[in-house]
C-alpha positions as CSV (number, residue, x, y, z in Angstrom):
1,M,53.2,22.0,-38.0
2,A,51.7,18.4,-38.0
3,E,50.3,18.9,-41.5
4,Q,53.8,19.9,-42.8
5,H,55.5,17.1,-41.0
6,F,53.2,14.3,-42.3
7,H,52.3,16.0,-45.7
8,A,48.7,15.6,-44.8
9,R,45.7,17.7,-43.7
10,V,43.9,17.6,-40.4
11,V,40.4,16.2,-40.7
12,K,39.6,16.0,-37.0
13,A,40.9,17.7,-33.9
14,E,40.1,17.1,-30.2
15,T,41.4,18.3,-26.9
16,E,42.3,15.9,-24.0
17,R,43.8,16.3,-20.6
18,D,46.8,14.0,-19.9
19,N,48.4,14.0,-16.5
20,G,47.4,17.6,-15.9
21,R,48.4,19.0,-19.3
22,T,46.3,19.8,-22.4
23,V,47.0,17.6,-25.4
24,Y,45.6,18.0,-28.9
25,V,44.7,14.8,-30.6
26,L,44.7,15.2,-34.4
27,R,43.6,12.9,-37.2
28,L,45.4,13.6,-40.4
29,L,44.8,12.3,-44.0
30,N,47.1,12.4,-46.9
31,D,46.4,12.3,-50.7
32,A,47.1,8.5,-50.8
33,G,44.4,7.8,-48.1
34,R,46.8,7.1,-45.3
35,V,45.6,8.2,-41.8
36,W,47.6,9.2,-38.8
37,T,46.5,10.0,-35.2
38,V,48.9,12.5,-33.7
39,R,49.1,13.8,-30.1
40,V,50.5,17.4,-29.7
41,D,51.4,19.1,-26.4
42,A,49.2,22.2,-26.4
43,A,51.7,24.2,-24.3
44,N,54.7,23.9,-26.6
45,G,53.6,22.2,-29.8
46,T,55.8,19.1,-29.3
47,L,54.6,16.0,-31.1
48,L,54.1,13.3,-28.5
């Protein structure tokens, strides 16, 4: 979902705990070299 939203690919993924919930922290890279760090709620897939 994050790859489609940002038109980029995930190059790194980590899991964190944030106030009792599990959050995925994703690093994305697009073809132009732009990098995003995105947090995703693991329970429902919502971008945070």
